[in-house]
N, C-alpha and C positions, 0 to 999 in steps of 0.2 A: 414548162418543166423542163428541166437538164437532165440528159440521161447517165445513166451510173452502169459502168460493168461489173462483171463479178469480181474484179480485182480491187476496184475502187473500193468494195463493201469489204473484202477480206481484209487487206491489206493497210487501210487508213487508220492512223494512230487517234484512236477517240481518247486517247490518254491526254492528248492538247485542249480537248474540247470540254474536259473533267475539269482540268486546269482553270480554264476561262470562265465555266459554272462557276467553280470555287470562287475565282475573282469578283464576280457580280454578286455573289452572294454576301462577301464583303462590303463590296460598294452601296448592297441595299443596305446594310446593316448602320453602315457609317451615314448614309443620306438619313436614314431614319431618325437618328440622332440629332444630325442638325435640322430636320425639319421640326423634330419636338422642341429644340432648343429655340428655333425662329418662333414658333407657338408660343413658346412659357417665357421667351425672352421681349427680345425687341416688341412683338405684337402684341404682346400683354400689357407691356410700358405704353406702346403709342397710345394703345386704346384706352388704357386708364388715366392717361395723363390729362392735364386740366390745360389746354391752351387753346386760344382759338385765332381767328385770322388764316391770311394766305400760304403760310408756312407752315401751319397744322394741318390745313386741308391738302398741301402736296406731301407734306410727311408722310401722315397717317396712307395715303391711297399708295406710296413707296412703299410702305412697309406693309400694307395690305399683298399688293402683288409681288413683293419678295417671299412673303412666306407663304404664298400660291406657288411661287415658283419653286421653291424648296420640296414643297408637299407634291407637286408634278414631278418633281426630279426625283424625287424617290419613288413614287408609282410608277414611274417611266422605268427606272431602272430595277424595279420587281416584275414587272412585265418583261423584260429584255432575260432576266434571271430565269423564272418560271417556264419560259419559253425554251429557253436553252437548255434549263435543266430537265425538262421532260423529254426533249428530241435526243439528250445524252444516254438518257436512261434508255429509250427506245430502239436507239441505234446501236448500244451494247448488246442489248438481247438480239436482234438482228442477225450482230455480226457474229456473236455464238452461233445461232441457229445453222447461218449457212457452213460456217467453218466444221460443225457436227457433221453439217450434212456431205460436206467433201471428204473427212480425216475420218471419219467413223463409218456414215451410210453409205457412201460410194464405194469405199474401200471395202466395206463388207462384202458389197454384190460385185464387186471388181468390175467396176465402171469408174470412168474419169469423165469430169465437168470441164467446158471449158465455154468462155463468154464467146457468143454468138451476133453481138450488137443490137445496142437499142434496150439493153437489158433483156434482153433473151440471153438462154442457156441451151448449149448442145450436150450430148453424151456422146460417149461411142466406148465400147470395149477394146484396149489397148491387145494388141497379137501379144501372145506368149508362146514361145519357141515351143514346139510340140502338141499344141494346142490346134483341134481342128477350127477354132474361129464360129464353131455353130451354138446360135444360143435361143433359147425357148421365146415363145411368144411372151410368155408371163415376165421372163427376164429383161424383154425390150419394154413390155409396159411397165413394170417395175421402174427401168430407168427413166423411162418418159416423165414417168409422176414424179420421181427427186427431181429432175431438171424443171419441171413445172413448178414446183414446192420451192427451189433456190430462185427462179426467175420471179415467183410472188413477193418473196423476202425482200430482193432486190426491187423490184416494183413499189413496195411501200417504204423502203429507204428514201427513193425518189420523192415519195410524197412527202414526207416527213422533210425533206431538204426544201423544199418548193413551199410547204405551207410556213418553215420558220422565216425563210424568205420575205415573204408575202407579210408575216405577224408584224415581223422587226420593221419592214417599210413603212407601215400602219403606224406602230408606236414609235418611231424615229420623227413621221411626218414631213420629213426634208428642209426642216426650219431649225436653223441653226441658232436662232434668238430665241426660243420660246418651246420650254417643255410644255408636256399636258395633252399629248394627243391622245390614242389609241390604247388603253389598256386592256391585259389579260390577265385571268388568276392562273392559266394555263396555255399549254399548246392545245387542247381538246376546244377552248373556248374559239381560240383564233381559227379552227379548222370547223368547227360547227358554224360559227359567224359567216365564212364565206359560201359553205355548203347550202345554209338557209339561202344566204344573198342570192345564189344561183338559182336554186329553188323558186324564189320570189319572181325573179327576173323570168324565169321560164313561164310562169303563170301569167306574168303581165302580156309578156311576149304571143302566148297562144292567142291572148283574147283580143291581139289586135292581127292576128292572121300571120305571126310570126314564129319565131321560134331559136331557141340559143345555137350559135354557132358549134362547129363540130370540134374547137377547141374547149370552149367552155364547157360542153356537155364531157367532155372525156375529164377535164378539171374534176367534174360532180361526180361523173362514176368512180374515179380514184379515190377522192374524198370519201365516199360512201364506203365504197369496198374496203377501204383498211380502217374504218372506224365504227363500221356496222356494232361491231360486240364491245365496243367503250361506251359503259353505260352513261358517263355523263353527256357522253358527244350524243347519243342516240336519244335519251330525253331531250338535250334541249331542242335538238331538229325538229322532232315530234311535238313539241310544246311550243315552238314557236311556230311550225306550220298550222297546227291546230288539224282535229280529225278531218276537216271538211278541204282545208287547202291540201292535207296531206292525199288524201284520195283523188281531189281532181289533178294535182301533180301527176299523180301514179296512172289515172286513166288516161290524160293527154300525151304520156310520154309514152304508155304503149299501143294506145291508137295510132300514134303518127310513125312510132317505130314499125310495127306490122304491115302499116301501109305502106310506105317507103321500103322496109328491107335492107340488104346489106349493112352497111356499116350503121345506120340508126338504129336500126334493128339490134342489132350486136352490143351497140352501147344502153340501149333501152331497155334489153335482157338483164346486163351486169346491173344496173340500178336498180330494177325490179327485185332479182335476187337478193339485192344487199338492203334494200329497204324492209324487206321483210324479216331478215337478221334484224335490223335494228329495230323494229316495230316489237320483236320478240324482246330484245333487250331492252328495250326502255319501258315498257309496257307495265311491269310490277311498279314503276315509281311513279306512273303518269296516274294511278287514283282513279277511284271510281267514278269521279264527275267526268274526267275525259271518256273514260270507257262508255258511261251512260249516254254521254252526245255521240259516240263514236255507232253506238245500238242504234238510236234516232236515227241517225242518216242513213244507216244500213237498210230501213225498211222505206227511205224516201228516194224518190228521182233524184240522179245527182245532174246539175247543170255543169256541161261542163266547161261552158263559157270559151267553146274554140271556133275560130270563124265558119262557118258553112257545115258544122256539127248537126245531125241531125239526131244523134243516140244520147239518151239520158237513162244510164244504167242507175241499178240502184246499188246503192255505198255498199250492200253486201256485196254485189256483185265486182266489185273492185277490191275490197277486202280478202276475198277469196285468193285474189294473185297473189297476195303479199303472205297469206297462210301457208303457202305450200313452202316458206321458207321460214329457216329458225325453227327455236324449240319454245313453244310458248306455254304459258304455267297453266295448272290445272285450272284455278280461279277464272282465269279470263276466257278460256275455252269453254267452261261449264255454262258461262255467262251468253258469251256471244253463241256457241254451239246450238244449245237450245232455244235462244231466240230465234236462230235462222229457221231450225225445224219448225217452231210456233208460228212464224209469218207466212212459211211456205205451205204451212197447212191450211190457214187461215185465208188464203186467196187461191186455195182451191188449184194450183197448177197454173195461175197468172199472175205468179209473185215476180219473174224474171225478165227484165225487157231484152230483147234482142233485136238485131238490126233489120231497116226493111231491105226491101230488094234493091236499091241503089248500090249495097254492097257487097252483092253475090259475086264478082268478077275478081274480088279480093280473097285467094283462097286461104291467106295466114290471117287474115284481118280478125283482131281482138283485143279483148281485155289480158289476156296472158302473151307475156312475150316468149317465154320459154319455147323451145322448138316442141316439146311434147307434151301434152295433157290438153290439147283441145284450146278451143277461143276463150274460156273462162266466164263465157256467159254464165255456166253453172257454176254459182259459188260453192256446193256443196263439194266439188271435187277439192278445191284447195283446204275445207274447212278438214276433211276426212284427211287429208296429207297430215296437216297438223297434227290429227287426233294418233296419226301412224306413228308419228315421233313422241306422244306421251301417251306410255300405256295405262296409267293410272287413271287420267281423263277420259282415255278411250274405252275403258271398261264402263267408268260411271255414265258415260254419255250413251253408251247403245243399251245399257241397263235402265235407261230411265224412261218414264213415261210423262209425254209431252202434250198438251192440252190441244185437241184439236177436233175439226169436224168428226162426226161418227163416234164410232167405239174405240176405247182408251186400245194404244198399243204400244210397245217400247219403241225406240227408237232403232231397233236390231229390225224388229217385227216390219216397221215402216219402210227403211232403207233396203232391206235384203230381199223383202216380196211377200213375206208370209202374211202381212195385214193382220187384222185386228179377229179375223177367225183362222188363222193359218193357212187362209187358201188364196188369200190375194187382198181380199178386202180392205179399200181404204189405203192398201201400200202406195208407194212412191212409183208416179211412170216416170222411168229414165229415158230421156231422148239426146240424140247426137248432139254435141257441143261443140258446134262449128257454127258458122257465119251463116251458110246457106245450107239450112238442113235437110234440103228435097233433094232426095235420091240418094241418101246418107245413112249406112249402115252399121249395124251393133259393134261396129271396131271404132265408131266415133263415141260411143257411149264411155267417154275417158274416167268418171266418175266410180265406175266398177270396180277398175284398178285401185284406186284411191281407197274404195270401200274395203277389198282385201286387206290394204296395207293397217287400217285400221282395225280389223278385224283382228290381224295378225298380231299387233300390240296389245289389243287389250285381253287375247287368250295366253298370250306367252308372256305378260309383262315385260318384255322388251321392245326398243322402237325397231319397227320391221328391217330397217336399213343398220342394225347392229353389228358391232365388229366384234371383236374378241371379248367374251363373257366368262368371268373366272369362276361364277357359279349361276345356275340356272335358279330363276325366280321361282316362290312356290306355285302351284297350280290351286290358288284360294278357290273357295265358293263361289265368289262373283265370277272368277276366269272361268270356273268349270261350268257353270250353268249359260254362260255364251258358247261357248266350245261346244257343249253338250245340245241345244239347241239348234246350233249350225248343222250338227251330224244328222241331226233326227230331219231336219228341214230340207238337206239335199237327199236324203234317203228317201223323203217322200216324193219332193220335186225336183231332179236332177237339173232342170231348166235355171234355176234359181242360182247357179253358179255360172257366172259368166264366163267366157275363155279365159277373159284378163285378169281373172281371179283365180285361176289355176296354181301360178307358182305360191301364193299365200297361202292356199289352200295345203299346198302338198306340205309345204314349210310348217303349218300347224297339227297338222298330224305327226309330222316328224317330231314335233315337241311333245306331242300329247301319246306316244310310244309306248310310255307305261302303262297309261289306262286303256290304250286300242289291244296291248296285250294280254292284260289283264282281263279284259273283255272277253278276249277270242280263246282264253286258256281250255284246257282241257281238263274238266275237275278240279276238285282244290288240292291236289297233290302239290301243286306247285304254286300256291297262293300267295306263300309270301316272297316268293322270288320276285314279283314285281314291286315289292314295299307296300302290298294292301292297297294301290290306288284308287279312286275311282272307277264305276265300272258304267260301261255304257250299256244299251241296249244293243243287245248282240247282233240281230237282224239289219240293224239300222245302222252298226259298224260297218256290215260287210257291205252294205250296199251303198254307205259313205265311201269305202275303200273302192266300189266299182265306178260310181262317179269319178273320182279322180282318175284312176286306171284308163278313162278315157281322153284324159286331157295332159298333151304332153308334157307340159310346164310341172302341173300336178303329179304326173306319174316317175319323173324324175324324182322330184322332190321327195317324195314319199317313199319312194324304194331307197334313197339316199339315207332319209332319218332313221328307216329301217333298220336299216342295215348297219350305219353309225351307232344307234341303240343296240344293237345285238353285239357289236364287239365292244363297246365300252362295258355293258353287262358281263358279257363272258372274262375281258378283265377284271372285274371286279369279284366275281364267285372264286377266279384262281387265286388274286392277290388276299382276298381277304373271306375264306370260307366259313371263319367262324359268324358272319353276317348272316348266314343263311342255313335254312334246315337243308336237309337231304345232303348227298355228297356233290363235290363241285362237279363230277362226273356225269352224275343225273343231272345236274342244274344245266351244264353245258348242252344237254343233248336237249333239255327242253327248250333253250334258248332256240337253239337250231329249229325247232317244229316248230314254234312259234313263228319266227321270221321268215320261214318256207310258207306259214299259213299267209301270212300278210303278202309275200309276193305271189303266191299265187293267185290268191285274188285279184290284186293289180295288175297282173300278166293276165289275168283270163279277161279281165275288163279288155285289155289294149286289145286280146286277140279276137273278142268281139266285135269290138269299134271297125277293125279292119276288114273284117269280114261283111259287117253291114254297109260298111264303104262299098263293098263290090257290087249293092244295089243299086247304086247312084249311075248316071250315065258316065261313059269312060271319061270322059274331059273333067266332069265335078271329081270323079274318084282322084283322077291325077292330080287335078290343081289345090284337093284339098290335102291328100296324103302327103304331095310335094311340101306343101307348106308346112306341115305337122312334120316332115322328116327334117326341114330347115330350123323348126322351133327346137327339136329334140337335139339337134347338132348344137346349137345353142345353148340351150340348158346344160348339157354334159360338157361344152367347151368350158364355159364360163364357172357354172356353179358348183360343178365338183371340187376346182380348186381351191373354194373356200370351204369344205365339208372340215377341215381338222378345226377351221375355228369354232365350229359349234361343237365337237366332241374333242374332248381331250385324249385323243388317240394317236398313234404314229398314224403317218399318212398311207401306209400301204393296206390300209384296210379295205379302201375305197378302189383300188385300182381295176375290181372288175367291172365297177358301173362305167367305168370310161372304156370299155370293151365292148359296151351295148351296140347291136349293130342296126341300123335301120335302112340302112343304103340299098340292100335287097330289095327293099319291099317297093321302092320306086325306081329301080335302074330301070333305064331305058324310058321311066316316066310314060310308059304306056301298057293298059291291062286289055287284053284281049279277050279272056271269060272269066267267071267268076271261080271256078275252079282255081285256073292261076293266083287270083286273091288268097283265095283260101290256102294254097299251098305255101304263099310270101307268110300270112298269118301265121301259120304253123310253125313254119321255119323260124321265125321272131320268137315264138312261145318257147319253142324249145331252148333259144339261145337266152333265155329269160331264167328257164331252169338252169341250166347251166352257170349262169351267173351266181342266182341264189346258194346252187352248191359251192361255188369257187367262195363265196364271202361268206359262209359259214366257216369252210376251212381258214379262211385269212383272217378272221376273227378270232379262231384257236389258235392259229399260229402267233399271234400278237400277244393274245393273254398268257399262251405257254402249255405244257401239259401238267397235270397238279401230280403233288407229289401221290407214288403209290400207283399211278395210272400206267397202262402200257399205251404208249405213242400210237400205236399202228391200229389198236383194238379201238381206240377212242377215236382217232379221225374216221374211221370206217364208219364207228357208230352216230358221230356227228353228220356224216354224210348221208347216211341214210336217215335218222331224224328231218333232216333239213329236205330229202327228196319226199318222205311222207308227207310233212307239213305242206310241200308244198302241192302237194294231190289234194289235202284236205281244205287248202286254200279254193282250189279250184271248183270243190263240192261246193262249199260256202257260198261261192260267189254264184253259182248255177242256181243252187236253194232260192238265194237271195232274188234272182233275177225273176225266176219261177214266180217267187210268192208276189213281186210285185206287178207281174203281167195279168196274175189274176185277182189282186186287189188293187187296181190302178187308184192314186189319188184322185178325189173328186173336183 
């Protein structure tokens, strides 16, 4: 495949290609007329003529061949036209996107892009006189993302160029005396044919103990990468491979790539990602019969037909690696997801194959070629990631009851650990998803992170990794039921929240701040302030927030959600006072009290966690706290920057969150006495209180002072209510902990 430069894409005159397309269209039309005339004219007369002998035989054969050549010429011209027309349309779109990226996006960012060779693109900030030339990490990351996007567009153009050349070569056939070689209805047809050809060749070669060359693998990777979201291409590829061929091809490539590493792994990883997207694209058109065949394979051992291979994974295990990528339909996930759970429960823990001891030396060896997410031996990780991208499907799945041994329970009860009796009876046993599970810890249970993503989608109505949202989805009864069960369950048994679920749980709390504030409000005076949302159990809500406060990710996300909701609501009561009972000033003070209460609970839990850490050995305490501090810094460094995507309020409302200081708790990474730890915890709690007060005033600053209110008096009142709310929250947190200490869950 030839290499294109940035200027090749931006400066090429595609008008000439457009003219060629138009000329080929005329040629196709003219040849169609000639072919029709040959059919209706000389051929019809020759076939109906009444003559015999040598001349008749020779003439008829000649006429038949001539008629066929006219038809073949038309077909070949039509193939050429279709290929060039598709290529022209695609290249025009690519060229426009590249120009927009350079002329609009890059200009807005103050960055310039230039060719780096081989289709790569580099960026730089040009010097401006008087400028310090200092740029934030966010600016540099955005510039790199833009360069990567443009490089991807150039790569797509290169793939189209190579596909067109290959397809035209097959259409022409290099035979100047004969038409009628390979015909295509579109460029998609040609691209899919080549992708399927390479995939089938890969299947044959692995059976012989061989594999595709790196050049062939790169070609396949490029074809699938740039056509995975093209429905005709994706459908044809999966239909030609069939369910078994697609799963075997995926498993062979991943196992080989993870075993070899290096370039082989990078290509396998890219192909796996794209094959997942392609399956999501194709699935709605593949039909029920194809899906049913896939599900039968899901429950069966898959003979990978690899020379020397000792592994026969279940089809669902391979499918799980594909489900991590793409956006699958609810109907497909309903069938596949519930069948996976049913099969797993039927097999009572023995559903999924694992490698034997001969593979234990290969740390990254597995079905999942991604650098994150485990070895892929647990298919529910991929399934739950798919649900994390489809909120409606996730809500239905987690609420569903699937038949299995023992008492009935919902999928949520089974997966999260509540079980049929609320105490773990019959619940799923999660194990580390690694090739050698011996001595693997809880941090290798990757499926819990995916469960958090599925839960997040189910209760918020948005994909867990959503970007900008104009309007928040309604908290339907089905979503509320799941959220309430999560609140009550974590309150009763904090161990149900795996550490990796913290960020999702924190965001779930942030999205349900109206309900949480309504639950914890003081009396009915301000019931309308939160829009009369559903109320949870107040004791369970306080304990739920306590659980979140002990996890750095959850604490950061929940704090962020509480303070952003507070600022948004403050803005609303000032800009639209007619929507609320009571005066705007009263409402602002009550909002400050409510948010202060939530911050008091969260920071009280954080304080307890640090003090509790002091009871561990010095080294254990230092190691855990340092890790926690690193997580805090990561959360506050990355999540806060996205806060304004979740709440349509000016960015200054979150400034205080970024000032949270955790370094002093682990400074020097040494602790000599529990008293010192308690001192550091107290210092952190003090800073949390200051943060809560600052956020209340920041929210007021964004909202503005209501008409008729004294600015100084109102600021003082808001500050005071925030402080009182913080104290109240810490009392709630202490009361909740005392209750559960006296009444531990059985």
